[in-house]
NUFI-713873 format. One record per atom (N, C-alpha, C, CB): x, y, z. Coordinates in steps of 0.1 Angstrom, whole numbers, plus 5000, padded with zeros to 4 digits. Atoms other than C-alpha are relative to their C-alpha. Glycine has a CB too. Example, Ala and Ser with C-alpha at 12.3 -4.5 7.8 and 13.67 -1.06 7.14 Angstrom:
% residues 2
500949885000 512349555078 500950125000 499050005012 499149895000 513749895071 499250115008 500450054986 
% end
This chain:
% residues 562
498850085001 039454672496 501250094999 499949904988 498849915000 042954832502 500749984987 500949975012 499350005012 045054922473 501349915001 500450144996 498850094999 047754662464 501350085000 500049904988 498749934998 051254762475 500949994987 500749955012 499050015011 053954842449 501249925005 500450144995 498850084996 056754582451 501350074996 499949864994 498749935003 060254712454 501149915006 500150145006 498850054994 063854592460 500750125007 500949944989 499149904994 066254782483 501449954998 499750035014 498650035002 069954802476 500950095008 500550004985 499149924992 072654922501 501449954997 499649995015 498650035002 076354942497 500950095009 500550014986 499149924993 079155062519 501449954998 499750015015 498650045002 082955062512 500750015014 500750104990 499250014988 085555002539 500350145005 501249924999 499649864996 086355382538 498850085003 500850064988 501249924998 082755492543 499149945011 499250024987 500750054989 081655362576 499450105010 500849905008 500549894992 080555702589 498549995002 500450134995 501549994998 077055772603 499350064988 499750095012 500849965012 074455812576 500449924988 500350154997 499650095011 076355572553 500149865003 501350054994 499950154996 076455252573 498849934994 500049995016 501150095005 074354962561 498750015008 500549864999 501249994991 072054982591 499250134998 500449985014 500649875002 071455352586 499350014987 501050115001 500650005013 070755312549 498749915000 501049944989 501250085000 068355022555 498850065007 500349865005 501049934992 066455212582 499350114992 500650055013 500549895008 066055512559 499149954989 501150094994 500750055011 064855302530 498749935004 500849894992 501250064995 062355112551 498950105004 500349915013 500949894996 060855432565 499450064987 500750115008 500549955013 060555562529 498949914994 501150024990 500950105006 058855242517 498750005008 500649865000 501350004992 056355242546 499250124997 500449995015 500749875002 055455602540 499350004987 500950125001 500650005014 054755542503 499349874997 501250014990 500850135002 052955202508 500749914990 498650044995 499350095008 055755012491 500349875008 501450064995 499750134994 056354642498 501449964997 498949894996 498650045002 060054552502 500049844999 501050055011 500050155001 060254192488 501449945000 499349974986 498650064999 064054152488 500950125003 500449934987 499049904997 066954342503 501449944996 500050035015 498750045005 070454332487 501050105006 500150004984 499049914994 073554462504 501449954997 499850015015 498650035002 077254472495 500850085010 500450044985 499249944989 079554542525 501450004995 499849935013 498649995003 083054662519 500450004985 500749895007 499850005015 082654702481 500150144995 498949924993 499849875007 083854992460 498950024990 501450014994 501049975010 081455172438 500650044986 499150125004 499449965012 083955232410 499649914988 501549995001 500450095011 082554932390 498949915006 501249924994 501050104995 079654692392 500649865001 498849994990 499350135000 082154402388 500449985015 501250004991 499650044987 082754212420 499050035011 501350085004 501149984990 079554332437 498949884998 499350144998 500850125002 077853992441 498550025002 500449895009 501449984997 074554112456 499450094990 499950075014 500549915011 074254392430 499749924988 501050114997 500250085012 074654142402 498849905002 501349924997 501150094997 072253902419 498650074998 500149935014 501249925001 069654182421 499750024985 500250135007 500349985014 070054252384 499549874993 501350044993 500550125006 069553882375 498649985004 500949885005 501450014996 066353882396 499150094992 499950025015 500849905008 065154192377 499849944986 500750135000 500150065013 065854022344 499049884999 501449964994 500850115000 064053712354 498550035003 500549895010 501449964996 060953902366 499549925012 499149984989 500350094989 061153682397 498950065010 501249975008 501049944989 059153922421 499150104994 500850055011 500949905006 057454152396 500150145007 498649965001 499849874993 059054462413 499950124990 501350015007 500149885008 058554822400 501150095002 498750075003 498949914997 061355002417 501249935007 499550125008 498850034991 064854962432 500250135008 501349964992 499749884991 065355192463 501449995004 499049995012 498749984995 068755322471 500150125009 501150004989 499949894991 069855562498 500450134992 501049975012 499549895008 071955782475 500449944987 501150085007 499550055013 072955752438 501449945001 499950114990 498650054999 076555712449 500149865006 500850105009 500150144995 075555392467 499749904989 499049985012 500350095012 074255252434 501249994992 498850074992 498850015008 077455332416 500750144999 499849944986 499249885002 080255592411 500650014986 501150015010 499649995013 080955512375 498850044991 500749864995 501149945007 078755722352 499549904989 500350134994 500450095011 078755472323 499349885005 501249964992 500650124994 077955182346 498650035005 500849955012 501349974994 075055362363 499050024989 500150145007 500949985011 073455472330 499749874993 500550114991 500350125008 073855142312 499249905009 501349934996 500750084991 072554952343 498550045001 500649995014 501449954999 069555182346 499249974987 500050155002 500750045013 068755122309 499549865000 500950034988 500450144999 068754752315 498849985009 501249915005 501150014991 066454792345 498750054993 500350085012 501249945006 064055012325 499549914989 500250144995 500450105010 064054752297 499149895006 501249944993 500850114994 062454512322 498950075009 500949915009 501149934993 060054782336 500350035014 498849914999 499649974987 061954862367 500750135000 500949895007 499449874999 062955212378 500850025013 498950124999 499249974988 065355362403 499650125008 501550024995 500349884991 064555582433 501250025009 498749975008 498949974991 067355752451 499450095011 501250084993 500849934990 065755852484 500650135005 499949905012 499449884994 068256102498 500150114989 501449975006 499849905011 068756272464 498750044994 500849934989 501349975005 065056282457 499849984985 499750155003 500150035014 065356122423 499249884997 501549984994 500850125004 062855892406 500149994984 498550025004 499750005015 063955772371 498749984992 500949884998 501350015008 060255712361 499550134997 499049925008 500549875003 059756082361 500950064989 500150095013 499349945012 060756302332 501450055003 499150124994 498749944997 063556482349 501049905007 499950125009 499250104992 064856172368 501249954993 499149895003 498850065007 067156022342 501050114998 499649934987 499049895001 068756362335 500850025012 499350134995 499349984988 069456412371 501049895004 499050025012 499150114997 070956062374 501250014992 499249874996 498849995008 073256122345 501050115005 499750044985 499249894994 074456452361 500749955013 499250125002 499550044987 074856312396 501049884999 498949965010 499050115001 076555992385 501350044995 499449894990 498749955004 079156192367 500750075011 499850114988 499449934988 079656402399 500649895009 498950085007 499550114991 079956072419 501349944995 499049895001 498850055005 082655952395 501250105003 499949984985 499049904997 084556282400 500449995014 499550144996 499750014985 084256242438 500849885002 498749995008 499250124998 085655892435 501450024996 499449884992 498649975004 088656022416 500750095010 500050064986 499449914990 089156292442 500449925012 499050115004 499650094988 089056032470 501349924997 498849915003 498850075004 091655832451 501250085001 499849934986 498949915000 093856132447 500450045014 499750124991 499749964986 093556232483 500749895008 498750045008 499450114993 094355882495 501549984995 499249874996 498750015006 097355872471 501050105006 500050014985 499149904994 098656202485 500449975014 499250145000 499750054986 098456062520 501149905000 498849955007 499050115001 100555762510 501350064995 499549894990 498849945005 103055982491 500750075012 499750104989 499449934988 103556202523 500649905010 498950085007 499550104991 103955882544 501349954995 499049895002 498850065006 106555752519 501250115002 499849974985 498949894999 108456092520 500550005014 499450134997 499650004986 108656052558 500849875003 498850015010 499250124998 110355712553 499249895007 501250035008 500950104993 107355512567 499549904990 498850075007 500650115008 106055182555 498550044996 500149865007 501349955005 102855242534 498949905002 500250034986 501150104998 100854942546 500149884992 498750074997 499950135006 100254592534 501049915007 500550024985 499150104994 102254282542 501550055000 499949874993 498649964999 105854342553 500849914989 500649985014 499250085010 108354232525 500849895008 501050104993 499350114994 110153902531 501350055006 500249894989 498849964993 112953952556 499750115011 501050064990 500449904991 110954212576 498749955007 499950144994 501350014993 108054212601 499550135005 500149895012 500649874996 105654482611 499850005015 498750034993 500149994986 105954592647 499550145003 501449985008 500549874998 103654882656 499950084988 500750075011 500149935012 103254972620 501450034994 499350125002 498749975005 107054992615 500749874996 500850085010 499350125005 109354752596 501249975010 500650034986 498850054992 111754552618 500549884993 499549965015 499450125007 114254292605 499549885007 501550015001 500450134995 112953942609 501249914998 498749944992 498850085000 116053742618 499949864995 500750015013 500250145005 114453412608 500050014984 498749955005 500149995015 113953542572 501250074994 498750074996 499049915006 116753792567 501249934995 500550105011 498850075006 119653532562 499849974986 500349885008 500250045014 118053422530 500250124991 498649944998 499849885008 117953782517 501550034999 499350125007 498549975000 121653832526 500749904990 500649995014 499450095009 122553512507 499750034986 499549855003 500449975014 120553612476 500850124995 498550045000 499249885005 122353952473 501549964999 499850125010 498650045000 125753802482 500349914988 500449925013 499850095012 125453522455 499950084987 499149895001 500249935013 124153762429 501150104997 498650075000 499049895002 126754032434 501449944998 500050105011 498750054999 129753812440 500349874992 500449985014 499850125009 129253522415 499450044987 499349875006 500549985013 128253492379 498649944998 500949934990 501350075002 124953302385 498950115001 499849905011 501149925001 121653462378 498949965010 499450014986 501150034991 118253442395 499649855000 498850094996 500350145000 117653092383 501049925008 499949944986 498950074993 121052982396 499950025015 501350054995 500249974985 120353152430 498949915006 499750155002 501150094995 117052962433 500549865002 498850004990 499550144999 118852632427 501050005012 500849964988 499049994989 121652742452 499349995013 500850134999 500850004988 119052812479 499549865003 498950115000 500650134999 117352482473 501149905004 499349954988 498950104997 120652282473 500650025014 501150014989 499449984987 121752442505 498950005011 500750145000 501150024990 118452372523 499450135005 500549935011 500649874996 117352742525 498650004994 500950124995 501450005004 113552742524 499450135005 499349885006 500849894996 111053012526 499249975013 499050054989 500850014988 109353072560 498550024995 500450105011 501449995005 105653012553 499250115007 499349875001 500949904994 103353312559 499050054990 500950125005 501249965008 100153472546 499549874993 500450114989 500550125007 098853232519 501049934991 498850044992 499050075008 102153122504 500149855003 501350075002 500050144999 102352752498 501349944995 498949934993 498850055006 105552712478 501250025010 500350064986 498949984991 108552642502 501350044994 500249875008 498749975007 111152722476 500050144995 500249904988 499849875007 112453052463 500149974985 501350075006 499950025014 111753062426 500750134994 498649994993 499249905006 113553282401 499350145000 500449974986 500849885000 110653532399 500150085013 498649974997 499949934986 110753602437 501450055002 499649895011 498649964999 114553622436 500250144993 501049904995 499849875007 114353902410 499250115007 499449984986 500749894992 111654092430 500850045012 498649945004 499249974988 113854072461 501250094996 500549885007 498849925005 116954202441 499650144996 500649924989 500449875005 114954492427 499550095011 499049994989 500749924989 113354612460 501050085008 499249905009 499049924993 115254902475 499750005015 499950154996 500250014986 113654832509 501149935008 498649935003 499050084994 116454592516 501350085003 500449884992 498949924997 119054872515 499650125009 500750054987 500449904990 117055082540 499250114993 501250065007 500749905007 115055282514 498549975000 500550024986 501450015002 111355342510 499750054986 499150085011 500449965014 110055352474 498550014999 500649904990 501549995003 106655472463 499850044985 499450115009 500349975014 105255472428 500949924990 500250144997 499250085009 107555202413 499149944989 500849895007 500950055009 104555052397 498750085001 499749855002 501249925000 101455252386 498949924993 500350134992 501250065006 097955122379 499550094989 498949985011 500549925012 096955232344 498949924994 501250034991 501250065007 093755172325 500549934987 499050114997 499750075013 094054912297 499350074989 499549855001 500549925011 093555102265 498849934993 501050034990 501150065007 090155042249 499049935009 500449904990 500950064991 088454912281 499450105009 500749895008 500749914991 086155072307 500549995014 498549985000 499750024986 087154912340 501249905002 498849955007 498950094998 090254702333 501350085002 500249914987 498749934997 093654812347 501149905001 499850085014 498950084999 097154682348 501250085006 500549934987 498849934994 100454762366 501150024990 500649915012 498949965010 103154942346 501250055008 499450114990 498749964993 106754982358 500350154996 501249914996 499749865003 107755352362 501550025002 499250085010 498649965000 111155502356 500250105012 500550064987 499949904990 110555792380 499149975012 499750144995 500950034988 109355722416 500850065012 499849855001 499549954988 109855842451 501049905007 498950045010 499050094994 112955692468 500750085012 501149944990 499549934989 113855812503 500649915011 498950105007 499550084989 115755692534 498849965009 501150075008 501050054992 113455472554 500350015015 499649864997 499750004986 113055462592 500449865005 498750045007 499650134997 113855092591 501549974998 499149894993 498650045002 117254922592 500249924987 500549925012 499750075013 118854792560 500549865003 501150074992 499550144999 119554412555 501349994992 498949904995 498750005008 122254482528 500450154999 499849934986 499549875002 124354782522 499550064987 501650015000 500549935012 123355042496 501049974988 500050155002 499050045011 126654962476 499649874994 501450005005 500350135004 125654602474 498750004991 499849905011 501349995007 122054692463 500250064986 499050085008 499749935013 123354932436 500749914990 500850135003 499350095008 125754672423 499149904994 501149925008 501050095005 122854432420 499250064989 499149955011 500849935010 120854692400 500850004986 499650145004 499249995012 123754732375 500049864993 501450045003 500050135006 123854352369 498649974995 500549905011 501450025005 120054332366 499850074987 499050045011 500249935012 120054602340 500849944988 500550155002 499250065011 122854432320 499449874996 501449985005 500650135004 121154092321 498650034993 499749925013 501349975007 117754252311 500250044986 499350115008 499749965014 119354402280 500449884992 501150115000 499650125007 120954072271 498949914997 501149935008 501250095001 117753882277 499150064989 499250005013 500949945010 115754132255 500649984986 499950155003 499450025013 118254092227 499849864995 501550045001 500250145004 118053722227 498649974996 500449905011 501550025003 114253722228 499650064986 499250065011 500449945013 114053952198 500449914989 500750144998 499650095010 116053702178 499149875000 501449955002 500850124999 113853412191 498650034994 499849965014 501449985004 110553582183 499849994985 499650145004 500250015015 111253572145 499849864996 501350054994 500250145004 110953192145 498849945007 501349925003 501150074995 107852982150 500449865004 498850004990 499650134995 108552672171 498849904998 500550005015 501150085005 106352402154 499349925011 500449914989 500650104990 105752162184 500250055014 500749874998 499849954987 106452392213 498849985009 500450154999 501150024991 104352292243 499349874998 499150115000 500750135003 102951982225 500949895003 499750004985 499050104996 106151782231 500149995015 501450024994 499950024985 106251632266 501449955004 498949905004 498750044995 109351592287 499949855004 500450095013 500050154997 110151212291 500249975015 500949934992 499750024985 111151262328 498850065008 501350075003 501049944991 108651512344 498650014993 500550135004 501349995007 105851512317 499650154997 499049945009 500449875003 105851892315 500350034985 500850105009 499749975014 105852072281 501450044997 499150124997 498649965004 109052112262 499850124990 500849884993 500249885008 109452452246 501250044991 499650125009 499049975010 111352582216 501050115006 499450054987 499049914995 114552772224 501250014990 500549975014 498949995009 117752882207 501350025008 499850124991 498749974995 121452872215 500950034988 500649875008 499149965011 124353012195 501249915001 500350155001 498850085001 127052772184 501150094995 499849884990 498949925003 130452932183 501249924996 500350095011 498850065004 133752852167 501050015012 500650064987 499050004989 136952802188 500550145003 501249924996 499549864998 137853172183 498950095006 500550064987 501149934994 134453272198 499050074990 500650115008 500949945009 132853392166 498849914997 500750034986 501250085002 129353282158 500149914988 498850104998 499950105011 129052962138 498649984994 500549865006 501450015005 125252912136 499050005012 499849874991 501050014990 121952922155 499549865001 498850104997 500550144998 120852592171 498650015007 501049925008 501350004994 117152552177 499649875006 498950054989 500350134993 115952292201 498850015009 501349965009 501150014990 113152172224 500749965013 498949904996 499450034987 114052172261 498850005011 501150105005 501050014989 111952092293 499950145006 500349895010 500249874994 110452412307 500550015015 498650054999 499650004986 111452302342 501549965001 499149895007 498550034998 115152232334 500750115007 500649984986 499649894991 115652572350 498950025011 500350134993 501049984989 113952662383 498950094996 500750055013 501149925003 110452792375 498949985011 499449964986 501050014990 108052872403 500249895010 498649994994 499750104990 109852642426 500049864996 499050015011 500050135005 109752342403 501249994991 498749974992 498950025009 112652192385 500149854995 501450035007 499850135006 113551892363 501549984996 499149984987 498550035002 116951722359 500249964985 500449895009 499850045014 116351642322 500650124992 498649964993 499249905006 118951842303 500249994985 501450015007 499750025014 118851702268 499350114992 499449864996 500649905010 118251942239 499749924987 501050124997 500450085012 116251782211 499950104988 498649935002 500049915012 116951942177 498750024994 501149954990 501349985005 113852102164 499749944986 499750154999 500150055014 114352022127 499849855000 501250044992 500150155000 114851652135 498749955005 501149955009 501250054994 111751612156 498850054991 499850055014 501049945008 109551842134 499849914987 500350144995 500050085012 110451632103 499449865002 501449994993 500450144996 109851302121 498550005002 500749955012 501450004997 106351402132 499250024987 499650125009 500749985013 105351532097 500149874992 500750124992 499850125007 106751212082 499049895004 501449955001 501050104994 104650992105 498650034995 500149995015 501449965004 101451182097 499849974985 499750145003 500150025015 102151162059 499949854998 501250054993 500150155002 102750782062 498649955005 501149935008 501350044995 099550752083 498950024990 499750075013 501149965009 097350932058 500249934986 499950154998 499750075012 099050742029 499649865001 501450024996 500450144999 098050412043 498749974993 499949965015 501350035007 095350242021 498849995009 500249874992 501250014991 093150172051 499550135005 500449915012 500349884993 093250522064 498950094993 501250095001 501049925007 091350712037 498649955001 500450024985 501450064999 088450462038 499450025014 500149854997 500549984986 088250482076 499650155002 501049965010 500449864998 088250862075 498750044993 501250094995 501349975008 085550882048 498849945007 500149944986 501150064992 083450642069 499650085012 500449865004 500249924989 083850862099 499250134996 501350045008 500649885005 082851172079 498549984996 500750064988 501450035004 079751002065 499149955011 500149894989 500750064989 078750852098 499150115007 500949945011 500949904994 075651032113 500149995015 498649974995 500049994985 075451142149 498749945005 500250145004 501250064995 073050942169 499450095011 500249855006 500749914990 070751192187 498649955004 500050144995 501450064997 067750962191 499650025014 499949864996 500449994985 067950962229 499750145004 501249955008 500349864997 068151342231 498750054994 501250094996 501349965007 065351382205 498849955008 500049944986 501150064992 063151152227 499850085013 500349855003 500049914988 064151362257 499350134998 501450025006 500749875003 063051682240 498549984997 500750054987 501550035002 059751522229 499349995013 499949884991 500650014987 059051432265 499850135007 500849915009 500149874994 059751782276 498950094994 501350084999 501149925008 057451932249 498649955005 500249984985 501350064995 054651692261 499750055014 500149845000 500249954987 055151792297 499650155000 501349985009 500349865000 055052162288 498650024995 501050074990 501449995004 051752122269 499149975011 499849914988 500950044988 050251942299 500050115010 500449875006 499949914989 051452202324 499450144996 501550025004 500649885005 050452502302 498549995001 500550044986 501550035000 046952342300 499550025014 499749864994 500449994986 046752312338 500150155004 501049925009 499949864996 047952672342 498850084994 501350064994 501149925006 045252802318 498749965008 499849964986 501250044993 042652602337 499950065014 500049845002 500049934987 043752742371 499750154998 501449985006 500349865002 043653092357 498550024997 500850064988 501549995003 040053032344 499349995013 499649904990 500750024987 039052902379 500150125009 500649885007 499949884991 040453212396 499150114995 501550054999 500849905006 038653432371 498549985003 500250014985 501450034998 035353252378 499650005015 499749864994 500450004986 035453282416 499050115003 501350025009 500949904996 032653472432 500550085012 498649935004 499549924989 033953762453 499150015012 500350144995 500950004989 030853742475 500049885008 498650044995 499950134992 031553382485 500850035013 500749894991 499449974987 032453382522 501449935000 499249945011 498650075001 035453142513 500850054989 499849854999 499349955012 036553352484 501550025002 499450144996 498649974997 039853462500 500849885001 500250095012 499350134998 040853112510 500149924987 499449915011 500050075012 039852962477 501050064990 498649994994 499149945009 041753222457 501449985004 499750165000 498650024996 044853182479 500449864996 500050015016 499650145004 044752802473 500349994985 498949905004 499850005014 044352852436 501350084995 498850054992 498749925003 047153122435 501249925003 500050135008 498950094996 049452882454 500349904989 499849945014 499950115010 048752602429 500650064987 498749934997 499649935012 049252852400 501550035001 499250134997 498549974998 052652972414 500849884999 500250075013 499250125001 053852622418 500049944986 499449895010 500050045014 052752542383 501050084991 498650014994 499049925006 054952832371 501449955002 499950155004 498750064997 057852682389 500349874992 500149975015 499850135007 057252342373 500250034985 498749915001 499749975014 057052502338 501450054998 498950114996 498649955000 060252692345 501049895000 500350105011 499150114999 061952372355 500149924987 499649915012 500050085012 060952182324 500650084989 498549974996 499349915010 061952482302 501550005001 499450145000 498550014997 065352482318 500649874995 500350025015 499550135005 065752112311 500049994985 499249895006 500250005014 064552162276 501250084993 498750064995 498949925005 067152432270 501449935001 500250145007 498850084998 069952212284 500149894990 500049945014 500050115009 068851922262 500350054985 498749935000 499849955013 068852142231 501550044998 499250134997 498649965000 072352282240 500949874998 500450075013 499350135001 073551922244 500049954986 499549905010 500250055014 072251822210 500950094991 498650014995 499249915008 073952132194 501549975002 499650145003 498650034997 077252052211 500449874993 500249985015 499750135007 077151692198 500250024985 499049895003 500049975014 076351812163 501250084996 498750064995 498849915003 079052082165 501349925000 500050125010 498850084999 081651832176 500149914988 500049915013 499950085012 080751612147 500550084988 498649944997 499549915011 081251902123 501550035002 499250134999 498649984997 084551982140 500949884997 500250055014 499350135003 085651622138 500149984985 499349895007 500050025015 084751602101 501150094994 498650034994 499049915006 086951912094 501449955003 499850145006 498650054997 089951752112 500349884992 500049975015 499850125009 089451422093 500350044986 498849915001 499749965014 089351612060 501450064999 499050114996 498649945000 092551802070 501049894999 500250095012 499150115000 094251472077 500149934986 499649895010 500050075013 093251322043 500850084991 498549994995 499249915009 094851622025 501250065007 499150114994 498949944992 097651672050 501250034992 500349905011 498749985007 100651632027 499950124991 500349874992 500149885009 099351882001 499950135008 498849984991 500149884992 098352132028 501350045007 498949985011 498849984992 101552092048 501150074992 500549885007 498949965008 103852152019 499850154995 500149914988 500449875005 101952472009 500050115011 498750004993 500249904989 101852632044 501350065004 499549925012 498849944994 104252872061 500149955014 499950164999 499750054987 105652822096 498850025010 501350065006 501149974991 102752992114 498849914998 499650154999 501150095004 100152792095 500249865004 499750014985 499750134996 101952472102 499949985015 501449964995 500250004985 102052552139 498549985003 500650125006 501450004997 098252612139 499449864996 499350114992 500550135004 097752282120 500349905010 500649974986 499650104989 099752082146 499250025012 501550025003 500849984988 097852242174 498649954998 499950155004 501450055003 094552152157 500049845000 499650044986 500050155001 095551782151 500549935012 500849964988 499250084991 097851682179 499750045015 501450004997 500249974986 097151652216 501450015007 499149895007 498749994994 100651562227 501049904992 500049965015 498950095006 103951402215 500949955011 500850084989 499150054991 106051172235 501349974993 499449875007 498650025005 109851142230 500749905009 500850134998 499150094992 112450892242 500950085009 500849914991 499149934991 114650992271 501350024994 500149935014 498850005006 117650912251 499849994985 501049905005 500050025015 118250942213 500249864996 500950104993 499950145004 117750612197 501249984990 498849954993 498850035008 120650432178 499750054985 500249855000 500349965014 118850522145 500150154999 498649964996 500049855000 119050892155 498750075003 500550044986 501349944998 115350942162 499750025015 499049914994 500549974987 113651092193 498649965002 500250145004 501550015000 109951042184 499649865005 499450034987 500550124994 108150782205 498649974996 500250005015 501450015003 104450842200 499350134998 499349925011 500849885003 101751082188 498649975005 500150044985 501450014996 098351142204 499250104993 499950015016 500849905007 095751302183 498850055008 499549944987 501149944992 092851522195 498749934997 499950144997 501250085002 090351282180 500449854998 499250054987 499750145003 090150902178 500349984985 498949905005 499650015015 091950832145 499749864995 501450044998 500250145005 092050452142 499749925012 501349954993 500350104990 090750162162 500849885000 498549974999 499150125001 093449922152 501450054997 499549904989 498649965002 097249932151 500450004985 500949915007 499550005013 098950032119 501549995001 499650134992 498550014999 102549922113 500650114992 500449864994 499349885007 104250252105 501450015005 499250135003 498749984996 107850322105 500650124992 500949884998 499449885007 110050622096 500949954988 500850085010 499250045011 112250622065 501349925004 500450124992 498850074996 115150492085 499749875007 500950095010 500550134994 113050192096 499950015015 500949894996 500249984986 112750332131 498549995003 500750135006 501450014997 109350212144 499650105010 499749865004 500549914991 107250472161 498949925008 499450134993 500950094992 105550272189 498750085003 500649955013 501349944997 101850342195 499850134993 499750015015 500049885008 101750592167 498850085003 500049974985 501249934997 098150682174 499449955013 499049994989 500750044987 096750682210 498650074999 500850055012 501449955000 092950722213 499950115010 499049895002 500249894991 092151062228 498550054999 501050114997 501449955000 088651182238 499950145004 499249915009 500049864998 089551542243 499250074990 501450065002 500849925009 087251802227 501050064990 499150105006 499149945009 088951912195 499950154999 499849954986 500049865002 089852272188 500550034986 500850085011 499649965014 090052432154 500050154999 499149944989 
% end
């Protein structure tokens, strides 16, 4: 009888920059197959990632699928074959941690071209050394690529990617797109020669019917304030080529997370393309941008010292979007500061991402905050309320249906494990000299494998049912906590600082509705929706000024958060 083959996986990867002979997917797969055949290995699954970088295991779908198959023991493999270690990964930490996981499940790594086998004594040492080398090579490739781009920028050439709005690429060079360029000229003209900012320009463009030409995957036909600012900052529009304005930097404390950081020093040279606006106009725009950024930063520093109690919870009565806390400075006739005025305003009252709302009212924060707190205090002070809340806390969760479901799964598992054991016994008792031995064993093996699938299916359903039960019980505990907070709301609220009060409101309230116009009584509050069903019947509640709050409590079935 021939020796049973060792089962293996093969993994191949090629980045878009490495399509040369010897590294292509087909070349890698051919080399791995030849190696497997020579060593009597059976390739049970092939995984390949085309066009994927080796700097991280993140984003490599086939690699991650292979690791999940290894963890599940799906095919009972002993090795993963790769062409070279650099195909497996170029990040030393990723390579070593992934190899450790593989070995935890009894699977080793063989790098065919490098002659490395992690099951051998010297294998893991060589992997740690070569993976570090691969990471250095990756960094060298990045630096070389960057140097090429820097040189291209110094020559005034476009560095690749989509052409900026207002231009089109013709033979790799930027040419003015006369369908898009008029909008760019209007943006700079309005910004430089009027007092309006980026939000005002976005409105101006919309009001004058100037829309974006749709291209790439853009769907918003309007110019929003963010895009306007990006256009105003981009020196490409005055005929310059900039490189290094934003730098990708590693997020401190992470392994593979990066973010873009604005740079003060960057390459700026005359481009080979024509300018849409003059350099004087562009420079004037930069001066205004810098002045507005300083003013904006100053205002925000003042705002950050205050916690806006209901920010985002209050809904705009016109568009339904969140209303957010803000501040304006009230001044005397002589221009000197009188006081700070804190208010809630619709987030879309200025152009945001191409959306706007015409609701301009400013709702005084203190007035609305006090009204909401007053309504909740009156609610919890109602004689009916405490009894209903206590009843909800004492009410047990009905999990009878899930318990029965779990019992059925346990019964099915006992039956299927019994069948599995019986099949294993029958296989062991087969006579190898029986002329039908091979067929009988194949039939029993097939039945056994199918029984494993059935057991796995029941175990998965059992896990889901247990998770469902835990979720229901956890929601009950969370709900109990919220009900207890409501019972003692007045005492808690009076002892809390602003930040704690904000957290309490986020815990209790789903949303707050306000009237479009301030009521004759002076109130804005219309209704409150809690994050849990609070009452099943109406309670006649009114504010101290006898202003009734209609539908004080709306039933909400959202999952609570605490």
